[in-house]
KEVOFI-680224 format. One line per field, with one value per atom (N, C-alpha, C): residue number from 1; residue in three letters; atom name; x, y, z. Coordinates in steps of 0.2 Angstrom, whole numbers, plus 5000, padded with zeros to 4 digits. Last residue first. Layout:
<rs>
num [NUM|...]
residuo [ala|...]
atomo [CA|...]
x [X|...]
y [Y|...]
z [Z|...]
</rs>
This chain:
<rs>
num [230|230|230|229|229|229|228|228|228|227|227|227|226|226|226|225|225|225|224|224|224|223|223|223|222|222|222|221|221|221|220|220|220|219|219|219|218|218|218|217|217|217|216|216|216|215|215|215|214|214|214|213|213|213|212|212|212|211|211|211|210|210|210|209|209|209|208|208|208|207|207|207|206|206|206|205|205|205|204|204|204|203|203|203|202|202|202|201|201|201|200|200|200|199|199|199|198|198|198|197|197|197|196|196|196|195|195|195|194|194|194|193|193|193|192|192|192|191|191|191|190|190|190|189|189|189|188|188|188|187|187|187|186|186|186|185|185|185|184|184|184|183|183|183|182|182|182|181|181|181|180|180|180|179|179|179|178|178|178|177|177|177|176|176|176|175|175|175|174|174|174|173|173|173|172|172|172|171|171|171|170|170|170|169|169|169|168|168|168|167|167|167|166|166|166|165|165|165|164|164|164|163|163|163|162|162|162|161|161|161|160|160|160|159|159|159|158|158|158|157|157|157|156|156|156|155|155|155|154|154|154|153|153|153|152|152|152|151|151|151|150|150|150|149|149|149|148|148|148|147|147|147|146|146|146|145|145|145|144|144|144|143|143|143|142|142|142|141|141|141|140|140|140|139|139|139|138|138|138|137|137|137|136|136|136|135|135|135|134|134|134|133|133|133|132|132|132|131|131|131|130|130|130|129|129|129|128|128|128|127|127|127|126|126|126|125|125|125|124|124|124|123|123|123|122|122|122|121|121|121|120|120|120|119|119|119|118|118|118|117|117|117|116|116|116|115|115|115|114|114|114|113|113|113|112|112|112|111|111|111|110|110|110|109|109|109|108|108|108|107|107|107|106|106|106|105|105|105|104|104|104|103|103|103|102|102|102|101|101|101|100|100|100|99|99|99|98|98|98|97|97|97|96|96|96|95|95|95|94|94|94|93|93|93|92|92|92|91|91|91|90|90|90|89|89|89|88|88|88|87|87|87|86|86|86|85|85|85|84|84|84|83|83|83|82|82|82|81|81|81|80|80|80|79|79|79|78|78|78|77|77|77|76|76|76|75|75|75|74|74|74|73|73|73|72|72|72|71|71|71|70|70|70|69|69|69|68|68|68|67|67|67|66|66|66|65|65|65|64|64|64|63|63|63|62|62|62|61|61|61|60|60|60|59|59|59|58|58|58|57|57|57|56|56|56|55|55|55|54|54|54|53|53|53|52|52|52|51|51|51|50|50|50|49|49|49|48|48|48|47|47|47|46|46|46|45|45|45|44|44|44|43|43|43|42|42|42|41|41|41|40|40|40|39|39|39|38|38|38|37|37|37|36|36|36|35|35|35|34|34|34|33|33|33|32|32|32|31|31|31|30|30|30|29|29|29|28|28|28|27|27|27|26|26|26|25|25|25|24|24|24|23|23|23|22|22|22|21|21|21|20|20|20|19|19|19|18|18|18|17|17|17|16|16|16|15|15|15|14|14|14|13|13|13|12|12|12|11|11|11|10|10|10|9|9|9|8|8|8|7|7|7|6|6|6|5|5|5|4|4|4|3|3|3|2|2|2|1|1|1]
residuo [gly|gly|gly|leu|leu|leu|tyr|tyr|tyr|ala|ala|ala|arg|arg|arg|leu|leu|leu|ala|ala|ala|ala|ala|ala|pro|pro|pro|pro|pro|pro|asp|asp|asp|ala|ala|ala|leu|leu|leu|leu|leu|leu|ala|ala|ala|arg|arg|arg|thr|thr|thr|pro|pro|pro|arg|arg|arg|pro|pro|pro|pro|pro|pro|his|his|his|ala|ala|ala|ile|ile|ile|gly|gly|gly|asp|asp|asp|ala|ala|ala|val|val|val|leu|leu|leu|val|val|val|thr|thr|thr|glu|glu|glu|asp|asp|asp|ala|ala|ala|ile|ile|ile|ala|ala|ala|gly|gly|gly|ala|ala|ala|asp|asp|asp|ala|ala|ala|pro|pro|pro|asp|asp|asp|his|his|his|thr|thr|thr|val|val|val|leu|leu|leu|leu|leu|leu|val|val|val|thr|thr|thr|ala|ala|ala|gly|gly|gly|thr|thr|thr|glu|glu|glu|arg|arg|arg|ala|ala|ala|leu|leu|leu|glu|glu|glu|ala|ala|ala|val|val|val|leu|leu|leu|gly|gly|gly|leu|leu|leu|met|met|met|glu|glu|glu|ala|ala|ala|lys|lys|lys|leu|leu|leu|ala|ala|ala|pro|pro|pro|gly|gly|gly|leu|leu|leu|ala|ala|ala|ala|ala|ala|phe|phe|phe|pro|pro|pro|glu|glu|glu|asp|asp|asp|leu|leu|leu|leu|leu|leu|met|met|met|leu|leu|leu|pro|pro|pro|arg|arg|arg|gly|gly|gly|arg|arg|arg|leu|leu|leu|leu|leu|leu|met|met|met|arg|arg|arg|ala|ala|ala|leu|leu|leu|ala|ala|ala|val|val|val|arg|arg|arg|ser|ser|ser|arg|arg|arg|gln|gln|gln|gly|gly|gly|gly|gly|gly|ser|ser|ser|leu|leu|leu|glu|glu|glu|ala|ala|ala|pro|pro|pro|lys|lys|lys|arg|arg|arg|ala|ala|ala|gly|gly|gly|leu|leu|leu|gly|gly|gly|glu|glu|glu|leu|leu|leu|gly|gly|gly|val|val|val|arg|arg|arg|thr|thr|thr|leu|leu|leu|ala|ala|ala|leu|leu|leu|asp|asp|asp|val|val|val|ala|ala|ala|ser|ser|ser|arg|arg|arg|gln|gln|gln|asp|asp|asp|ala|ala|ala|ser|ser|ser|leu|leu|leu|arg|arg|arg|leu|leu|leu|asp|asp|asp|pro|pro|pro|arg|arg|arg|leu|leu|leu|gly|gly|gly|leu|leu|leu|gly|gly|gly|val|val|val|asn|asn|asn|gln|gln|gln|ala|ala|ala|ala|ala|ala|ser|ser|ser|leu|leu|leu|his|his|his|pro|pro|pro|phe|phe|phe|leu|leu|leu|asn|asn|asn|asn|asn|asn|asp|asp|asp|gln|gln|gln|phe|phe|phe|leu|leu|leu|met|met|met|ser|ser|ser|val|val|val|pro|pro|pro|arg|arg|arg|ala|ala|ala|gly|gly|gly|pro|pro|pro|pro|pro|pro|leu|leu|leu|pro|pro|pro|ala|ala|ala|leu|leu|leu|asp|asp|asp|ala|ala|ala|asp|asp|asp|asn|asn|asn|trp|trp|trp|leu|leu|leu|val|val|val|arg|arg|arg|gly|gly|gly|ser|ser|ser|thr|thr|thr|pro|pro|pro|pro|pro|pro|leu|leu|leu|phe|phe|phe|gly|gly|gly|ala|ala|ala|ile|ile|ile|val|val|val|asp|asp|asp|leu|leu|leu|leu|leu|leu|thr|thr|thr|ser|ser|ser|lys|lys|lys|gly|gly|gly|ala|ala|ala|gly|gly|gly|ser|ser|ser|pro|pro|pro|gly|gly|gly|leu|leu|leu|leu|leu|leu|ala|ala|ala|ile|ile|ile|ile|ile|ile|arg|arg|arg|gly|gly|gly|thr|thr|thr|glu|glu|glu|ile|ile|ile|ala|ala|ala|leu|leu|leu|asp|asp|asp|ala|ala|ala|ser|ser|ser|leu|leu|leu|arg|arg|arg|phe|phe|phe|ala|ala|ala|gly|gly|gly|gln|gln|gln|val|val|val|ile|ile|ile|gly|gly|gly|leu|leu|leu|arg|arg|arg|glu|glu|glu|leu|leu|leu|arg|arg|arg|leu|leu|leu|met|met|met]
atomo [N|CA|C|N|CA|C|N|CA|C|N|CA|C|N|CA|C|N|CA|C|N|CA|C|N|CA|C|N|CA|C|N|CA|C|N|CA|C|N|CA|C|N|CA|C|N|CA|C|N|CA|C|N|CA|C|N|CA|C|N|CA|C|N|CA|C|N|CA|C|N|CA|C|N|CA|C|N|CA|C|N|CA|C|N|CA|C|N|CA|C|N|CA|C|N|CA|C|N|CA|C|N|CA|C|N|CA|C|N|CA|C|N|CA|C|N|CA|C|N|CA|C|N|CA|C|N|CA|C|N|CA|C|N|CA|C|N|CA|C|N|CA|C|N|CA|C|N|CA|C|N|CA|C|N|CA|C|N|CA|C|N|CA|C|N|CA|C|N|CA|C|N|CA|C|N|CA|C|N|CA|C|N|CA|C|N|CA|C|N|CA|C|N|CA|C|N|CA|C|N|CA|C|N|CA|C|N|CA|C|N|CA|C|N|CA|C|N|CA|C|N|CA|C|N|CA|C|N|CA|C|N|CA|C|N|CA|C|N|CA|C|N|CA|C|N|CA|C|N|CA|C|N|CA|C|N|CA|C|N|CA|C|N|CA|C|N|CA|C|N|CA|C|N|CA|C|N|CA|C|N|CA|C|N|CA|C|N|CA|C|N|CA|C|N|CA|C|N|CA|C|N|CA|C|N|CA|C|N|CA|C|N|CA|C|N|CA|C|N|CA|C|N|CA|C|N|CA|C|N|CA|C|N|CA|C|N|CA|C|N|CA|C|N|CA|C|N|CA|C|N|CA|C|N|CA|C|N|CA|C|N|CA|C|N|CA|C|N|CA|C|N|CA|C|N|CA|C|N|CA|C|N|CA|C|N|CA|C|N|CA|C|N|CA|C|N|CA|C|N|CA|C|N|CA|C|N|CA|C|N|CA|C|N|CA|C|N|CA|C|N|CA|C|N|CA|C|N|CA|C|N|CA|C|N|CA|C|N|CA|C|N|CA|C|N|CA|C|N|CA|C|N|CA|C|N|CA|C|N|CA|C|N|CA|C|N|CA|C|N|CA|C|N|CA|C|N|CA|C|N|CA|C|N|CA|C|N|CA|C|N|CA|C|N|CA|C|N|CA|C|N|CA|C|N|CA|C|N|CA|C|N|CA|C|N|CA|C|N|CA|C|N|CA|C|N|CA|C|N|CA|C|N|CA|C|N|CA|C|N|CA|C|N|CA|C|N|CA|C|N|CA|C|N|CA|C|N|CA|C|N|CA|C|N|CA|C|N|CA|C|N|CA|C|N|CA|C|N|CA|C|N|CA|C|N|CA|C|N|CA|C|N|CA|C|N|CA|C|N|CA|C|N|CA|C|N|CA|C|N|CA|C|N|CA|C|N|CA|C|N|CA|C|N|CA|C|N|CA|C|N|CA|C|N|CA|C|N|CA|C|N|CA|C|N|CA|C|N|CA|C|N|CA|C|N|CA|C|N|CA|C|N|CA|C|N|CA|C|N|CA|C|N|CA|C|N|CA|C|N|CA|C|N|CA|C|N|CA|C|N|CA|C|N|CA|C|N|CA|C|N|CA|C|N|CA|C|N|CA|C|N|CA|C|N|CA|C|N|CA|C|N|CA|C|N|CA|C|N|CA|C|N|CA|C|N|CA|C|N|CA|C|N|CA|C|N|CA|C|N|CA|C|N|CA|C|N|CA|C|N|CA|C|N|CA|C|N|CA|C|N|CA|C|N|CA|C|N|CA|C|N|CA|C|N|CA|C|N|CA|C|N|CA|C|N|CA|C|N|CA|C|N|CA|C]
x [5749|5752|5758|5742|5748|5752|5731|5729|5736|5734|5730|5730|5736|5743|5741|5724|5728|5736|5718|5714|5720|5726|5726|5722|5735|5731|5729|5752|5744|5741|5762|5759|5752|5766|5771|5770|5755|5759|5763|5750|5747|5747|5759|5758|5754|5758|5764|5763|5745|5749|5751|5732|5740|5743|5717|5724|5729|5700|5705|5711|5688|5692|5699|5686|5688|5691|5673|5678|5680|5669|5670|5674|5672|5664|5664|5684|5678|5674|5689|5690|5686|5697|5693|5693|5708|5708|5702|5711|5705|5707|5725|5723|5718|5733|5730|5728|5740|5741|5739|5747|5743|5743|5759|5756|5750|5765|5768|5767|5759|5764|5767|5751|5748|5752|5759|5754|5752|5761|5767|5763|5750|5751|5757|5739|5745|5747|5727|5729|5734|5718|5724|5723|5708|5708|5715|5710|5714|5711|5703|5703|5704|5707|5708|5707|5701|5701|5701|5710|5705|5706|5718|5717|5711|5726|5720|5716|5741|5738|5731|5738|5740|5740|5733|5730|5731|5745|5739|5732|5754|5755|5749|5747|5748|5751|5748|5740|5740|5761|5758|5750|5764|5767|5762|5755|5753|5758|5763|5758|5754|5777|5777|5769|5772|5775|5774|5770|5763|5766|5781|5777|5770|5789|5790|5787|5779|5782|5784|5766|5774|5773|5749|5756|5761|5739|5741|5749|5733|5735|5739|5730|5737|5739|5717|5718|5724|5711|5715|5717|5698|5698|5703|5699|5701|5703|5690|5690|5693|5690|5695|5693|5682|5683|5685|5680|5685|5685|5681|5679|5682|5688|5687|5685|5689|5681|5683|5702|5698|5690|5705|5708|5706|5701|5698|5700|5707|5700|5696|5720|5719|5711|5717|5719|5720|5715|5711|5713|5727|5723|5717|5736|5737|5732|5734|5730|5732|5738|5731|5730|5751|5749|5739|5753|5753|5750|5750|5745|5745|5752|5754|5751|5744|5745|5748|5735|5740|5745|5721|5725|5733|5717|5720|5724|5722|5716|5721|5730|5731|5724|5729|5727|5726|5739|5731|5726|5751|5747|5741|5757|5757|5752|5758|5760|5760|5757|5754|5755|5760|5764|5761|5748|5749|5754|5749|5751|5752|5743|5750|5754|5732|5734|5743|5729|5727|5732|5730|5733|5734|5721|5728|5733|5709|5711|5717|5709|5709|5711|5708|5714|5714|5693|5699|5706|5689|5688|5695|5692|5694|5694|5682|5692|5695|5671|5673|5681|5665|5670|5671|5655|5654|5659|5653|5662|5660|5644|5642|5649|5649|5648|5647|5662|5654|5654|5673|5671|5661|5675|5675|5671|5678|5671|5671|5689|5684|5680|5697|5699|5692|5692|5693|5691|5699|5691|5689|5713|5711|5703|5714|5716|5711|5699|5704|5708|5687|5688|5697|5685|5685|5687|5686|5693|5692|5684|5682|5686|5691|5692|5688|5692|5685|5687|5702|5703|5696|5702|5702|5701|5701|5705|5707|5693|5692|5700|5692|5695|5694|5679|5680|5685|5674|5677|5680|5661|5664|5667|5649|5655|5662|5635|5638|5647|5629|5629|5631|5633|5636|5634|5624|5632|5635|5610|5613|5621|5607|5611|5611|5601|5597|5600|5613|5608|5604|5622|5622|5617|5617|5618|5617|5632|5627|5625|5643|5637|5630|5654|5653|5646|5645|5650|5649|5641|5638|5644|5629|5635|5636|5621|5620|5629|5611|5614|5616|5609|5607|5612|5611|5604|5605|5616|5617|5611|5615|5614|5615|5628|5625|5622|5634|5632|5628|5639|5632|5629|5650|5650|5642|5649|5650|5649|5647|5640|5643|5658|5651|5648|5667|5667|5662|5662|5662|5665|5664|5661|5658|5678|5678|5669|5680|5682|5680|5675|5671|5674|5684|5681|5676|5687|5681|5678|5703|5697|5692|5708|5709|5702|5714|5713|5710|5714|5717|5713|5711|5707|5711|5720|5721|5717|5718|5717|5717|5724|5724|5722|5714|5720|5719|5704|5712|5716|5696|5695|5703|5697|5696|5697|5684|5690|5691|5675|5677|5682|5662|5670|5670|5657|5655|5661|5652|5657|5653|5649|5649|5652|5643|5649|5647|5642|5640|5645|5634|5640|5637|5624|5629|5632|5615|5616|5619|5622|5620|5619|5621|5620|5620|5629|5628|5626|5628|5626|5627|5635|5633|5632|5635|5633|5630|5641|5637|5632|5655|5651|5647|5660|5658|5652|5672|5666|5666|5673|5673|5669]
y [4643|4649|4651|4634|4633|4637|4640|4635|4633|4649|4653|4646|4639|4643|4647|4632|4629|4633|4643|4640|4636|4644|4650|4648|4628|4636|4639|4625|4625|4630|4616|4621|4622|4605|4609|4617|4599|4604|4607|4596|4600|4602|4587|4593|4597|4577|4578|4586|4572|4575|4580|4575|4571|4576|4580|4580|4576|4578|4577|4577|4592|4585|4583|4599|4600|4592|4602|4597|4597|4620|4614|4606|4628|4626|4620|4631|4637|4632|4615|4622|4627|4601|4604|4610|4593|4599|4601|4578|4580|4588|4570|4574|4579|4554|4561|4564|4546|4546|4553|4548|4548|4548|4546|4540|4541|4558|4551|4545|4569|4568|4563|4568|4567|4566|4570|4565|4562|4582|4577|4571|4592|4590|4585|4589|4588|4586|4584|4592|4593|4572|4574|4582|4557|4564|4566|4548|4549|4556|4534|4542|4542|4521|4523|4531|4505|4513|4516|4490|4494|4501|4479|4482|4488|4472|4472|4475|4478|4471|4469|4492|4491|4481|4494|4495|4492|4488|4485|4487|4499|4493|4489|4511|4510|4503|4506|4507|4507|4508|4501|4499|4521|4517|4509|4525|4526|4523|4520|4519|4519|4527|4519|4518|4540|4538|4531|4539|4541|4538|4536|4531|4531|4548|4541|4537|4558|4560|4552|4551|4555|4553|4552|4548|4551|4557|4557|4554|4554|4559|4561|4542|4542|4552|4545|4539|4538|4555|4556|4550|4544|4550|4552|4536|4534|4543|4521|4530|4528|4510|4510|4519|4501|4505|4508|4486|4489|4496|4476|4482|4485|4467|4466|4471|4464|4466|4465|4465|4458|4458|4477|4472|4467|4482|4485|4479|4474|4476|4476|4480|4475|4471|4494|4494|4485|4493|4496|4493|4487|4482|4485|4499|4491|4488|4506|4508|4503|4499|4501|4503|4503|4495|4496|4517|4512|4507|4516|4520|4516|4500|4507|4510|4490|4491|4499|4488|4485|4487|4494|4499|4496|4485|4491|4492|4469|4474|4480|4454|4460|4464|4444|4442|4449|4446|4446|4447|4448|4451|4451|4436|4435|4440|4449|4441|4441|4462|4462|4453|4466|4467|4465|4466|4472|4472|4451|4456|4462|4447|4445|4450|4450|4453|4452|4441|4449|4452|4430|4432|4439|4430|4428|4432|4430|4435|4435|4417|4425|4429|4408|4409|4415|4412|4413|4414|4406|4415|4416|4395|4398|4404|4392|4390|4395|4404|4397|4397|4416|4413|4406|4426|4417|4414|4439|4435|4428|4446|4442|4439|4451|4458|4454|4446|4444|4448|4452|4446|4445|4464|4465|4459|4456|4461|4462|4454|4448|4452|4464|4462|4458|4463|4468|4469|4451|4451|4458|4453|4448|4450|4462|4465|4458|4461|4459|4462|4471|4466|4465|4485|4477|4469|4493|4493|4486|4493|4493|4490|4506|4499|4499|4517|4514|4507|4525|4519|4515|4540|4535|4528|4544|4545|4541|4529|4535|4537|4522|4521|4526|4509|4518|4517|4502|4501|4509|4499|4504|4502|4496|4492|4500|4496|4499|4496|4491|4487|4490|4499|4491|4488|4511|4509|4505|4506|4508|4506|4511|4506|4509|4519|4514|4508|4526|4529|4526|4522|4519|4521|4516|4522|4519|4511|4508|4514|4513|4516|4515|4509|4507|4507|4518|4516|4510|4536|4529|4525|4548|4544|4537|4562|4555|4551|4577|4573|4566|4583|4583|4578|4583|4586|4584|4566|4571|4576|4557|4558|4567|4552|4556|4558|4538|4542|4546|4533|4533|4535|4536|4530|4528|4547|4541|4536|4555|4554|4550|4554|4554|4550|4562|4555|4551|4574|4570|4563|4576|4576|4573|4578|4572|4572|4590|4582|4577|4602|4598|4590|4612|4613|4608|4613|4614|4615|4613|4611|4616|4615|4617|4614|4601|4606|4607|4586|4591|4598|4569|4574|4579|4558|4561|4566|4542|4549|4551|4529|4531|4539|4517|4523|4528|4508|4505|4513|4516|4511|4510|4535|4529|4524|4545|4542|4535|4562|4553|4552|4574|4571|4563|4586|4582|4580|4594|4590|4587|4606|4603|4600|4611|4609|4606|4622|4621|4618|4628|4625|4623|4634|4639|4634|4620|4626|4631|4609|4609|4616|4602|4608|4607|4595|4595|4603|4587|4593|4593|4582|4581|4587|4576|4584|4584|4564|4566|4573|4555|4560|4564|4538|4544|4549|4526|4531|4538|4512|4518|4521]
z [4788|4794|4788|4788|4789|4791|4783|4788|4792|4772|4779|4785|4763|4764|4774|4761|4765|4768|4754|4760|4765|4743|4749|4755|4741|4739|4745|4741|4744|4741|4733|4730|4733|4741|4738|4736|4745|4752|4747|4734|4737|4743|4728|4723|4728|4738|4738|4735|4738|4742|4741|4724|4727|4730|4730|4725|4728|4731|4732|4728|4731|4730|4730|4747|4741|4738|4756|4757|4750|4763|4758|4759|4773|4773|4767|4776|4772|4770|4771|4774|4771|4769|4771|4774|4755|4760|4763|4755|4754|4760|4747|4752|4750|4741|4740|4747|4749|4740|4739|4764|4759|4753|4773|4770|4764|4777|4777|4773|4771|4769|4769|4784|4777|4773|4793|4794|4788|4790|4791|4791|4794|4787|4785|4806|4804|4796|4808|4807|4805|4800|4803|4804|4797|4799|4802|4782|4788|4789|4774|4776|4780|4764|4771|4769|4758|4755|4763|4758|4760|4757|4753|4748|4750|4762|4761|4755|4760|4761|4759|4761|4755|4755|4777|4769|4761|4782|4783|4775|4778|4777|4777|4784|4776|4776|4796|4794|4788|4800|4800|4797|4798|4792|4794|4810|4801|4797|4819|4819|4811|4817|4816|4815|4819|4813|4813|4834|4828|4822|4838|4839|4834|4836|4833|4833|4841|4835|4832|4854|4851|4844|4854|4853|4852|4851|4859|4858|4840|4841|4848|4831|4836|4839|4827|4831|4835|4818|4824|4829|4813|4816|4821|4799|4805|4806|4792|4794|4800|4779|4785|4786|4770|4771|4777|4769|4765|4767|4784|4780|4775|4794|4788|4782|4806|4804|4796|4809|4809|4806|4809|4803|4804|4820|4814|4807|4829|4828|4822|4828|4826|4825|4831|4824|4822|4845|4840|4832|4847|4849|4845|4845|4839|4841|4855|4848|4842|4866|4864|4857|4862|4862|4861|4864|4858|4857|4877|4873|4865|4886|4884|4878|4894|4890|4889|4906|4907|4901|4903|4908|4909|4894|4891|4897|4900|4900|4897|4892|4896|4893|4884|4889|4894|4873|4872|4877|4871|4875|4875|4860|4867|4872|4849|4850|4859|4843|4850|4852|4830|4835|4842|4822|4823|4830|4820|4814|4818|4834|4830|4824|4833|4836|4834|4821|4821|4826|4828|4822|4820|4837|4839|4834|4830|4834|4835|4823|4820|4825|4833|4830|4825|4837|4841|4838|4824|4825|4831|4825|4822|4821|4838|4838|4833|4841|4838|4839|4851|4846|4846|4857|4858|4850|4858|4861|4863|4855|4861|4863|4844|4849|4856|4834|4837|4843|4826|4825|4828|4834|4828|4826|4847|4847|4839|4848|4845|4844|4852|4846|4844|4867|4863|4855|4869|4868|4865|4867|4865|4866|4880|4873|4868|4888|4887|4880|4896|4893|4892|4906|4908|4903|4895|4901|4903|4877|4884|4889|4867|4870|4876|4859|4859|4863|4854|4853|4855|4855|4863|4861|4840|4844|4853|4833|4835|4840|4817|4822|4827|4809|4809|4818|4792|4802|4805|4783|4786|4794|4773|4771|4776|4786|4780|4780|4796|4789|4785|4809|4808|4803|4804|4804|4805|4792|4798|4799|4774|4780|4787|4766|4770|4773|4762|4766|4769|4752|4760|4765|4736|4741|4748|4726|4731|4736|4718|4716|4722|4728|4722|4719|4739|4740|4732|4743|4739|4739|4751|4752|4747|4744|4744|4747|4748|4744|4747|4762|4756|4753|4778|4776|4768|4782|4778|4778|4798|4793|4787|4807|4807|4799|4807|4814|4812|4795|4796|4803|4789|4795|4796|4783|4780|4783|4794|4790|4785|4801|4806|4800|4793|4793|4798|4793|4787|4787|4805|4805|4798|4806|4808|4808|4796|4795|4799|4800|4798|4796|4805|4798|4796|4818|4817|4809|4816|4819|4818|4796|4804|4808|4787|4787|4794|4778|4782|4782|4776|4777|4781|4765|4772|4771|4759|4760|4766|4749|4757|4756|4739|4741|4747|4737|4738|4739|4726|4730|4731|4724|4720|4726|4727|4730|4726|4725|4722|4724|4727|4726|4725|4735|4729|4727|4750|4746|4740|4763|4757|4753|4779|4774|4768|4791|4783|4781|4805|4801|4797|4813|4808|4806|4813|4815|4810|4802|4811|4812|4787|4790|4798|4774|4782|4784|4758|4760|4768|4741|4749|4754|4730|4730|4739|4734|4728|4731|4736|4740|4734|4735|4729|4735|4732|4736|4734|4723|4725|4728]
</rs>
């Protein structure tokens, strides 16, 4: 279970508070307006930004002493964070070893991860030789190979067209169900939340509200969500 315990984030005039729990294995959307703090909240969970107060707990263990690389977290960014001079297979292999000195078994695991995301036979291509959707799949394969139980996605498919974005969201849901991972997905689009999220955390007016079932939330939105949706 992920718990944000009396969490406070203050950056100049920006303030965000969160006091909530997320059950293991759930897919959670973080929905709200630009600047509300959705990405900032992921940065705190991942360890890129320290909270001003409160704690981030994973299975009752405080993550504060752990640097980002030691946390049970994989994060997928909007730009996919691929290295242009490395092949798709090498970019995926970074999830296992930063020095890319992979064993035969590890190289086989990279190939299997690429196959699982629909990129069989494309491991030798550089990111510039891949489409936007294929680059997203490479980043997703790296996340899959890392095997971390908490997957944080910061609008990684926002630049894709509607059909391709829906396909990638479906793939994320499949992988999460297969691995039992907990997923937090930042989005501005309620359709994304409705597509795969079991529950949704509304981030608005300085508060990350406790998760609510997505369908119920969208069917009867509170005032802050109504104001955002228009």
